[in-house]
C-alpha positions in Angstrom: -37.2 43.9 35.3 -37.9 41.2 37.8 -41.2 41.3 39.6 -40.4 40.6 43.1 -44.5 41.2 44.2 -45.9 37.6 43.9 -46.6 35.3 46.4 -44.3 32.3 47.1 -44.0 30.2 49.1 -40.8 28.9 48.8 -39.3 30.0 51.8 -35.8 31.3 51.4 -32.2 29.9 52.8 -31.4 32.8 55.4 -28.9 30.7 57.3 -25.5 31.8 57.3 -23.9 29.9 54.4 -20.6 27.1 54.9 -18.5 26.4 52.7 -20.4 23.3 52.9 -23.1 25.0 51.4 -21.2 27.6 48.5 -19.9 23.6 47.0 -23.4 21.9 47.2 -24.3 25.1 44.7 -21.3 24.9 42.7 -21.6 21.7 42.0 -24.8 22.0 41.1 -24.4 25.6 38.7 -20.6 24.9 37.5 -19.1 21.5 36.5 -17.7 21.0 39.5 -16.8 23.1 42.9 -14.3 24.3 42.5 -11.3 25.6 45.5 -10.4 28.2 44.5 -14.5 28.9 43.3 -15.1 27.9 47.4 -12.8 30.2 48.6 -13.8 32.9 46.4 -18.0 32.7 47.5 -16.7 32.2 51.2 -16.2 36.2 51.0 -19.6 36.6 49.8 -23.7 36.8 51.3 -25.8 34.2 49.2 -27.9 37.3 47.8 -24.3 38.2 45.9 -23.1 35.5 44.9 -26.5 34.1 43.0 -25.8 37.7 41.4 -21.8 36.6 40.2 -23.6 33.4 39.1 -26.3 34.6 37.1 -23.7 38.2 35.3 -24.2 37.7 31.6 -20.9 37.4 30.3 -19.7 39.3 26.9 -19.4 37.6 23.8 -16.8 34.2 24.2 -14.0 33.6 21.0 -15.3 31.6 18.0 -13.9 27.9 17.3 -10.1 28.3 15.5 -9.0 26.1 12.9 -6.5 23.9 14.9 -7.5 21.2 12.5 -4.1 21.4 9.6 -1.9 19.3 9.0 0.2 16.3 6.6 -3.0 15.3 5.6 -4.5 18.3 5.0 -4.4 22.2 4.5 -7.2 24.7 4.9 -7.0 27.5 2.2 -8.1 29.9 3.1 -8.6 29.9 7.0 -5.7 29.7 8.1 -4.8 28.0 11.6 -5.3 29.5 14.7 -7.5 31.8 13.1 -11.6 30.8 13.4 -13.4 29.3 10.1 -16.7 30.9 11.5 -16.1 32.8 9.4 -16.4 30.8 6.0 -18.8 29.4 4.3 -17.3 27.3 2.1 -18.1 23.7 3.1 -16.8 20.2 2.3 -16.9 17.1 3.3 -13.0 17.3 4.6 -13.1 21.1 6.5 -16.8 20.0 7.4 -15.9 17.0 9.6 -12.9 18.5 11.0 -14.3 22.1 11.7 -16.9 20.2 13.2 -14.6 18.5 15.9 -12.6 21.5 16.1 -16.5 22.9 17.6 -17.3 20.2 19.9 -13.3 20.5 21.3 -14.7 24.3 21.7 -17.4 24.0 23.5 -15.9 21.1 25.9 -12.8 23.5 26.5 -15.5 26.4 27.5 -16.6 24.0 30.4 -13.7 23.4 31.4 -12.2 27.1 31.7 -15.9 28.6 32.9 -16.0 32.0 35.0 -18.1 32.0 38.4 -21.3 31.9 36.4 -23.9 29.1 35.5 -23.9 30.1 31.6 -21.4 26.7 30.9 -24.7 24.8 32.9 -28.2 26.7 31.2 -25.9 25.9 27.8 -26.6 22.5 28.0 -29.2 23.1 29.4 -31.2 24.4 26.5 -29.0 22.0 24.4 -31.0 19.1 26.1 -34.3 21.6 25.7 -33.5 22.5 21.6 -31.6 19.2 21.3 -29.7 19.4 17.4 -27.4 16.7 16.6 -24.3 17.7 14.5 -24.5 14.9 12.8 -27.7 15.6 10.8 -27.6 19.3 11.1 -24.5 18.4 8.8 -22.8 22.1 8.8 -20.3 23.4 11.7 -21.0 26.6 11.4 -24.7 26.4 11.7 -23.9 24.5 14.7 -21.7 26.9 16.0 -24.0 29.2 15.7 -26.8 27.6 17.2 -24.7 26.9 19.8 -23.6 30.6 20.3 -28.2 31.3 20.0 -27.8 29.6 22.9 -25.5 31.5 24.7 -26.5 34.2 23.7 -30.2 33.6 25.3 -29.0 31.2 28.7 -30.3 32.8 31.3 -32.6 35.6 29.0 -35.8 35.2 28.1 -37.4 32.3 27.8 -40.5 33.7 25.1 -37.5 35.1 23.2 -35.2 32.4 22.5 -38.2 29.8 21.2 -38.5 32.4 18.5 -35.0 32.2 18.4 -34.8 28.9 18.0 -37.3 28.4 15.7 -36.1 30.6 13.1 -32.3 28.7 13.5 -30.9 27.3 10.4 -29.9 24.4 12.6 -33.2 23.6 13.8 -35.1 24.9 10.9 -33.2 21.1 9.1 -32.6 19.3 11.9 -36.8 19.0 12.4 -37.5 19.1 8.8 -39.2 22.7 8.5 -36.5 23.8 5.6 -39.0 21.4 3.4 -41.8 22.4 4.9 -44.4 24.1 2.7 -48.9 25.2 2.4 -48.7 21.7 -0.1 -47.3 20.1 2.0 -47.1 21.4 5.8 -44.4 19.3 7.8 -45.4 18.3 11.1 -42.2 17.9 13.4 -41.5 21.1 14.3 -45.2 22.2 15.1 -45.4 19.2 17.3 -42.2 19.5 19.4 -42.4 23.5 20.1 -45.6 22.1 22.2 -44.6 18.9 23.0 -41.4 18.9 24.3 -40.5 23.0 24.1 -43.0 24.6 25.5 -46.6 22.9 27.2 -45.2 20.0 27.4 -46.6 16.6 28.1 -47.5 17.0 31.5 -51.1 16.9 33.5 -52.1 19.9 32.2 -51.1 20.2 28.9 -54.0 18.7 26.3 -53.0 20.6 22.9 -54.1 18.5 20.3 -53.3 16.6 16.6 -55.4 19.3 15.1 -52.7 21.6 17.5 -50.1 20.0 15.5 -51.4 20.4 12.2 -52.6 24.0 12.4 -49.1 25.0 14.6 -46.7 23.4 11.1 -49.3 25.0 9.0 -48.7 28.3 11.0 -44.3 28.0 10.5 -44.3 27.2 7.0 -42.2 29.4 5.3 -39.3 29.4 7.1 -35.7 28.3 5.0 -32.8 28.2 4.5 -30.1 30.0 2.1 -28.1 27.2 1.7 -25.0 29.8 0.7 -25.2 31.8 3.2 -26.4 29.1 6.0 -29.0 31.8 7.6 -32.3 31.4 7.6 -35.2 33.3 5.4 -38.5 34.0 5.9 -40.4 33.1 1.6 -43.6 34.2 1.1 -44.2 32.0 -1.7 -44.6 29.0 0.9 -46.2 30.0 3.8 -49.5 28.4 4.6 -52.2 31.7 4.0 -55.3 30.4 5.8 -56.4 30.5 9.0 -55.4 29.0 12.0 -58.2 28.5 14.1 -56.6 25.7 17.2 -58.9 23.6 20.1 -61.0 24.9 23.4 -56.9 24.4 25.4 -56.0 27.1 23.5 -59.3 29.1 24.0 -60.6 28.4 20.4 -57.8 30.8 19.0 -58.1 32.0 14.9 -54.9 32.7 13.7 -55.3 35.1 11.1 -53.7 34.3 7.7 -51.2 36.2 6.3 -50.2 36.7 2.9 -46.4 38.2 1.6 -44.5 39.3 4.0 -47.0 40.0 6.4 -47.1 35.9 7.0 -43.8 36.0 9.1 -45.9 37.7 11.4 -48.5 34.4 12.9 -45.7 33.2 14.3 -46.2 36.0 17.0 -49.9 35.4 17.4 -48.7 31.4 17.8 -46.4 32.3 20.3 -48.5 34.5 22.1 -50.6 31.8 22.1 -48.8 28.8 23.9 -47.7 31.6 26.5 -50.9 32.9 27.4 -50.9 28.7 28.9 -50.3 28.8 32.3 -48.6 25.0 31.6 -45.7 26.4 30.0 -44.1 28.5 33.7 -45.2 24.8 34.8 -43.5 22.7 32.5 -39.9 24.6 32.0 -39.7 24.4 36.1 -40.0 20.7 36.2 -36.8 20.4 33.7 -35.3 23.2 35.3 -35.9 21.6 39.0 -35.1 17.9 37.5 -32.4 19.4 36.7 -30.4 21.5 39.3 -32.6 19.1 42.1 -33.6 16.4 42.3 -35.7 14.2 39.6 -38.6 13.2 41.6 -41.2 15.4 41.6 -44.5 14.7 44.7 -47.6 15.9 44.9 -45.9 18.5 47.5 -42.7 19.4 45.2 -45.3 20.4 42.8 -47.6 22.0 44.2 -44.9 24.4 46.9 -41.8 24.8 44.7 -43.0 24.6 41.5 -46.1 26.3 41.2 -44.3 29.4 43.8 -42.0 28.9 40.8 -44.2 28.7 38.3 -46.2 32.2 39.5 -42.6 34.0 40.0 -42.1 32.9 35.7 -45.7 34.3 34.9 -44.9 37.7 36.6 -41.9 38.3 34.8 -42.8 37.9 31.5 -40.6 34.2 31.4 -37.5 36.0 32.4 -35.3 33.4 33.5 -32.8 34.5 35.7 -35.8 35.3 38.8 -37.2 31.9 38.6 -33.3 30.2 39.3 -32.4 33.0 42.0 -35.6 31.9 43.9 -34.6 28.5 42.7 -31.2 28.5 44.0 -31.5 30.8 47.1 -35.1 28.9 48.9 -34.1 26.7 52.2 -35.8 23.4 50.2 -32.2 24.2 47.6 -29.5 23.3 50.5 -31.5 20.5 52.5 -29.7 18.1 53.1 -31.4 15.5 50.9 -31.1 17.1 48.1 -27.3 16.5 48.8 -25.5 14.4 47.2 -28.7 12.9 45.6 -27.9 12.8 41.9 -25.6 11.0 40.2 -23.2 12.7 38.1 -23.4 13.4 34.6 -20.6 12.2 31.9 -20.0 16.0 31.8 -20.6 17.0 35.8 -17.5 14.0 36.0 -15.3 14.1 33.8 -15.0 17.9 33.4 -16.0 17.8 37.0 -13.0 16.3 37.4 -10.5 18.8 35.7 -11.8 21.4 37.4 -11.7 20.2 40.5 -8.4 18.8 40.7 -6.5 22.2 38.0 -5.9 20.1 35.9 -2.7 21.5 32.8 -4.4 22.4 29.1 -1.9 23.9 26.8 -2.7 27.6 26.3 -4.1 29.1 23.1 -0.4 29.9 22.6 -0.4 25.8 22.0 -4.0 25.8 19.9 -3.0 22.7 18.2 -2.0 20.8 21.5 -5.1 22.0 23.4 -7.7 21.7 21.3 -6.9 17.8 20.8 -7.1 17.5 24.3 -9.7 19.4 24.8 -11.6 16.1 23.3 -10.1 13.7 24.0 -11.9 14.9 27.7 -15.2 15.1 24.7 -14.6 11.4 23.6 -14.3 10.1 26.9 -17.9 11.9 28.0 -19.2 10.9 24.7 -17.4 7.5 25.8 -19.7 7.7 28.9 -22.8 7.9 27.1 -23.0 11.8 26.9 -21.8 13.2 23.0 -22.5 16.5 23.3 -23.4 18.3 19.9 -25.3 14.7 19.3 -27.8 13.7 21.8 -29.4 10.6 21.5 -32.4 12.1 20.0 -35.2 14.8 20.1 -35.6 14.8 23.2 -32.5 14.5 25.3 -31.0 11.7 26.7 -32.5 10.0 28.3 -31.5 10.2 31.8 -33.1 14.2 31.9 -36.5 12.8 31.9 -37.4 9.1 31.7 -39.4 7.5 34.6 -38.5 6.5 37.1 -34.3 5.5 36.6 -33.7 9.4 35.5 -29.7 10.1 36.6 -30.0 6.1 37.2 -29.3 5.4 33.6 -26.0 7.4 33.9 -24.3 4.3 35.2 -24.2 0.8 34.3 -22.4 -2.5 33.4 -21.1 -0.3 30.2 -20.2 3.1 31.7 -19.3 2.5 35.1 -16.1 0.6 34.8 -15.8 3.4 31.9 -15.8 6.1 34.6 -13.0 4.3 36.5 -10.9 3.6 34.0 -10.7 7.0 33.3 -10.3 8.4 37.0 -7.2 6.0 37.4 -6.4 7.1 33.7 -5.9 10.3 35.1 -4.0 9.7 37.6 -1.6 8.1 35.6 -1.5 10.1 32.7 -2.6 8.3 29.7 -4.3 11.4 28.6 -1.4 12.5 26.1 -0.3 14.6 22.6 2.6 15.5 21.5 4.5 14.5 24.6 2.1 16.8 26.8 0.1 14.6 29.7 -3.7 15.2 30.8 -2.8 14.3 35.0 -3.3 14.6 38.4 -1.0 16.0 39.9 -1.4 14.0 43.4 1.5 16.4 45.6 0.5 19.2 44.6 -3.7 18.5 45.7 -2.5 17.3 48.4 -0.5 20.5 49.0 -3.2 22.2 48.9 -5.6 20.5 51.6 -5.0 21.9 55.1 -2.7 19.2 57.4 -1.1 17.0 54.9 1.0 16.1 56.9 -2.2 14.1 59.1 -3.7 11.6 57.9 -6.4 11.6 59.7 -6.3 15.2 57.7 -5.4 14.2 54.5 -8.6 11.4 54.1 -10.7 13.7 55.8 -10.4 16.7 53.7 -9.8 14.8 50.7 -13.7 13.2 51.2 -14.1 16.7 52.1 -12.9 18.4 49.2 -14.3 15.4 46.3 -17.7 13.7 48.1 -21.0 15.6 47.8 -21.4 13.6 50.9 -19.9 12.1 54.3 -17.8 9.2 54.0 -18.2 6.8 56.7 -16.0 7.1 59.8 -14.9 3.4 59.1 -13.5 3.7 55.2 -11.9 6.4 56.0 -10.4 3.9 59.0 -9.6 1.3 56.5 -8.1 3.8 54.0 -6.0 4.9 56.0 -4.7 1.7 57.1 -4.6 0.5 53.9 -3.3 2.7 51.4 -1.6 5.8 53.5 0.1 3.1 56.3 0.9 0.8 53.9 4.3 -1.5 53.7 5.0 0.1 57.5 6.0 -1.2 60.3 2.6 -0.5 62.3 -0.3 0.2 60.1 -2.2 1.7 62.9 0.5 4.6 63.9 -0.1 7.9 62.4 3.1 9.1 62.3 4.5 6.9 60.3 2.5 8.7 57.1 3.7 11.7 58.8 7.0 11.4 58.9 7.5 10.2 55.0 5.3 13.5 54.1 7.9 15.4 55.6 10.8 13.7 54.5 9.2 14.4 51.3 9.3 18.5 52.1 12.6 18.8 53.9 14.9 15.5 51.9 13.1 15.7 48.6 16.6 13.9 46.3 15.6 11.2 49.0 13.6 9.7 45.8 12.6 6.7 47.7 11.1 8.5 50.2 9.3 10.6 46.9 8.5 8.2 45.2 6.4 6.2 48.7 4.1 8.6 49.2 2.9 9.7 45.7 2.9 5.9 44.8 0.1 6.1 47.5 -1.3 9.3 47.2 -1.9 7.7 43.3 -3.5 4.7 45.4 -5.6 7.3 47.8 -7.5 9.4 44.7 -7.8 5.9 42.6 -9.9 4.8 45.5 -11.8 7.4 46.9 -12.4 7.9 42.7 -14.3 4.7 42.7 -16.0 4.4 45.7 -19.8 4.8 44.5 -20.0 8.0 46.4 -18.0 9.9 44.1 -20.9 9.4 41.1 -22.8 11.8 43.3 -23.2 14.9 43.2 
């Protein structure tokens, strides 16, 4: 239940929202602003729109065996059946199942509903990092992802507790090897530094707090047969744990036997009593969804009231997001087109905004294969889902002062351009099925494609988060749409060519010419700096 009695300085967005406002909200909360979704949200008020974005979703169907081929057959799991029911792992099936998991996850992003869930799963994946390469068990990786999905828009404290006991996390941060004789400090440190109170100005936990937390967490380990976590009282440190004055000199009373597991609740109660938890998470949400820079004014007028909402609602996530996305601040002009697209926003957003067609579930082998092809493209641009570079996540989300500028460099920018050019040409394919931007269908979906000025205006409006200067549009019209025509300033030459394509579909020379110009147009638009922004 949301607590609405909290005093809040965040002024709500009360203006009647327009297509541009909806597009901004969707580009930030989903991967790309699909034209159909923009149309749908225009029928709703902002309040109802946020209700839809924050709605809970049913559990997604699990990944399937798409990996049987002439080199390997899974004797236990039939093709097209889910492998998540299996606890039998070997070197051959595990690698293939990890690829299946990543392809499946990419498919969920490409086919997401009109909700925040997929963006929030990525947010929490970057927050509670695990790496499939180190966990090295496809089933544990899938279950970890399912846990993030289950809690993505739920209660943050419950999520922290679930992650603390999660088998993938126990393996990734050495919880499985921690015991009373040698408490491992890895998770006890990251629980505070990266997951809850952070390293902000109000966070003053000590090295002794890390050591004490590590002792509390002893006893959790994984069952190596079923890959679930269990509490082993014989491995638990049952002495009293004393914390610093940052935690008000709290003593967590040592518990013996099965009751030792209850010390985790005491630890979380102590941590979540700190106001800094709410501030730290609200800063991360702000940087992910709004803008990387948090100055003193933003801290006072946005982060502080948001943190108040978070605490007043007992760490429920939805009220904070509702407050943020419903604020005038979120929709301010200087927050639009202010973030460089992550590789996921870039690749998945392109596929969704252009309506790229993938094989359906009846052809799961090619479907998964092409989902994985997009995942590989994203990984080439330095965002490999399932495998962030380290425990802190992708540097573009936290590394001052560059933040999102880190996504674009001399290695990744050419790869982005090769990807967009390749999607225009249909360079990514499998078994004769190509992923390709249908430039004619996309252009037909614009309001007035026969008018070259309107066509360019509407394409820019559809694809960009910010406006393109008029001189650039004029250059595009004369050098691309009207190039090679008798008078490059006479719009009717394009109008005639477009209308002829519809009226005389057998005129292959004209159709080829129109398609060539449209491909050049969209390649050019996607290679401009404005397309890198969201």
